[in-house]
C-alpha positions in Angstrom: 0.0 0.3 0.0 1.2 3.3 -1.2 0.4 5.4 2.0 3.5 5.5 4.0 2.1 8.0 6.6 -0.2 10.8 7.4 0.7 14.0 9.0 -1.2 16.6 9.9 0.6 19.8 9.7 0.4 23.9 10.4 -2.2 25.9 12.2 -5.3 24.4 9.6 -3.8 21.2 10.4 -3.5 20.3 6.7 -3.1 16.2 5.7 0.2 15.9 4.3 0.5 12.6 2.7 4.1 10.5 2.4 3.9 7.8 -0.2 6.0 5.0 -1.1 6.8 3.4 -4.5 6.3 -0.1 -5.1 9.7 -2.1 -5.5 11.4 0.9 -4.6 12.6 3.5 -2.1 11.3 6.3 -3.9 8.5 8.5 -1.9 6.3 11.2 -2.6 5.3 13.6 -0.4 1.3 15.7 -0.8 0.5 18.8 0.5 3.3 20.0 2.8 1.6 22.8 4.6 3.8 23.4 7.5 6.1 21.9 9.6 8.5 20.6 7.3 11.1 19.6 9.9 8.7 16.8 11.1 8.2 15.4 7.5 11.9 15.2 6.7 13.1 13.6 10.2 10.0 11.0 8.8 11.9 10.4 5.5 15.1 10.4 6.7 14.4 7.9 9.5 12.8 5.6 7.0 15.9 6.0 4.2 13.5 7.3 1.7 14.4 9.1 -1.3 12.0 11.8 -2.0 11.2 11.8 -5.9 8.4 14.3 -6.0 6.7 16.9 -3.5 2.9 17.5 -4.9 0.8 20.1 -4.0 -3.4 19.8 -4.8 -3.4 23.7 -5.1 -1.6 26.6 -4.6 -3.3 28.0 -0.8 -0.3 28.4 1.7 -1.7 25.8 4.1 -0.5 23.3 1.1 2.5 25.0 -0.1 3.8 26.3 3.2 6.3 23.2 3.9 7.8 22.7 0.4 10.7 25.0 0.3 12.6 23.5 3.2 12.0 20.1 1.9 12.6 20.6 -1.4 15.5 22.5 -0.6 17.1 19.9 1.9 15.9 16.4 -0.1 15.6 17.6 -3.5 12.8 15.8 -5.6 10.5 17.5 -8.3 8.0 20.1 -7.4 5.1 20.3 -9.1 2.0 22.4 -8.9 -0.6 23.6 -11.8 0.7 26.8 -13.1 -2.6 28.8 -13.2 -2.9 28.4 -9.1 1.3 29.6 -8.6 0.5 32.9 -7.5 -1.7 31.8 -4.5 1.3 30.7 -2.8 3.5 33.5 -3.9 1.3 36.0 -2.2 -0.9 34.3 0.1 -3.4 36.6 2.2 -2.3 37.5 5.9 -4.8 36.1 7.6 -3.7 32.8 6.3 0.3 33.3 6.8 -0.9 34.1 10.7 -3.1 31.3 11.2 -0.3 29.1 9.9 2.5 30.2 11.8 6.2 29.6 10.3 4.9 30.1 6.7 7.4 29.7 4.0 6.9 30.8 0.3 7.4 28.0 -1.9 9.8 28.1 -4.8 8.7 28.0 -8.3 7.6 24.4 -9.4 10.3 22.2 -11.0 7.6 21.5 -13.9 3.6 22.5 -14.4 1.2 20.1 -13.8 -0.7 21.6 -16.8 -0.1 19.0 -19.2 1.2 16.0 -17.4 -1.0 13.4 -17.0 0.7 10.4 -14.8 4.0 10.8 -12.7 6.3 7.2 -13.0 6.3 6.4 -9.2 8.5 3.2 -8.8 7.0 0.3 -10.7 3.4 2.2 -10.4 2.3 5.5 -11.5 0.7 8.6 -10.0 -2.5 9.6 -12.0 -3.6 13.1 -12.2 -7.5 14.1 -12.4 -8.1 18.0 -12.7 -10.6 19.2 -10.4 -11.0 23.0 -10.8 -13.4 24.9 -8.5 -11.4 25.3 -5.4 -8.8 27.2 -7.4 -8.5 26.9 -10.6 -5.6 24.7 -10.9 -6.8 22.3 -8.1 -5.2 18.7 -8.8 -6.2 15.5 -7.4 -3.8 12.2 -7.2 -5.0 8.7 -7.6 -2.8 5.7 -7.1 -3.5 1.8 -6.4 -7.4 2.5 -5.5 -6.4 5.8 -3.2 -7.6 9.1 -4.2 -6.2 12.4 -2.6 -8.4 15.3 -3.0 -6.9 18.3 -1.7 -10.0 20.8 -0.9 -12.1 19.5 -3.3 -13.6 16.9 -2.0 -14.1 16.1 1.8 -16.0 13.5 4.0 -19.4 15.2 4.3 -18.1 18.3 2.6 -16.9 19.7 -0.3 -14.1 22.4 -0.5 -15.3 26.7 -0.2 -15.5 28.3 -3.3 -16.0 31.8 -2.0 -11.8 32.8 -1.9 -10.7 34.6 -5.4 -10.6 32.1 -8.3 -13.3 29.7 -6.7 -16.1 28.6 -8.7 -18.8 26.4 -7.1 -20.5 25.0 -10.5 -17.2 24.0 -11.8 -16.3 22.5 -8.2 -19.3 20.3 -8.6 -19.0 19.5 -12.1 -15.5 18.1 -11.2 -16.8 15.7 -8.5 -19.3 14.9 -10.6 -17.0 14.3 -13.7 -14.0 13.1 -12.6 -14.5 12.0 -8.6 -17.6 10.0 -8.6 -16.9 7.9 -11.9 -14.3 6.1 -9.7 -15.2 2.8 -8.5 -17.2 3.3 -5.0 -14.1 1.0 -2.8 -11.7 4.3 -3.9 -10.4 5.6 -0.8 -10.4 9.2 -0.3 -7.7 11.1 1.3 -8.6 14.7 1.8 -6.5 17.9 2.4 -8.1 18.1 6.2 -10.3 16.0 8.4 -10.8 12.2 8.3 -10.9 9.9 5.1 -13.8 8.0 2.9 -14.4 6.5 -0.1 -15.9 7.5 -3.0 -19.1 5.0 -2.4 -19.4 6.7 1.0 -19.6 10.1 -0.3 -22.0 9.5 -3.2 -24.6 8.2 -0.8 -23.9 10.4 2.2 -22.6 13.4 1.5 -25.3 16.0 1.1 -23.7 18.4 -1.1 -23.4 15.7 -3.9 -27.0 15.0 -3.6 -28.6 15.4 -7.5 -25.4 14.9 -9.0 
């Protein structure tokens, strides 16, 4: 199973996920929004080789720990290019809520035209889900989808922030997430995990989709 560890980080308790590649010491870190030293210590203790740092979107609570991890351990940092401006100039209230925010570097590559990322003997599939932000992206591997702030257990991501679009977000969930098998595990940017089937049945925001 690729999910190695989940570390809630920062003032908003963003779920930072560490994935390990099949048949390899490679790993990927998804949404390191803060407390980068905790993440670095886990990777070093497990003797993992950092291949990717992936942000589901550009909000500061999902990018605030990227720079120290990237600087110390390397790896390629990926972020959809339409979301870059969110991470370089976050609102003051968000920076204050996080504590210790460090502006992320420019992405080593944009996710704009990437469909999948090689990961050991497997691959991480990219699913574009604009709505919470224009560049929101989910990551799918081995029956697990990491949804950032697009889909939560029993809820969806807010869309009243700059660049948000509620209609587009619901369409993204309908067209790109609810088409996944019911048993697909959902690992959101905040809060507990779920499954696609559970969200299809009981999430009030998805009724009628």
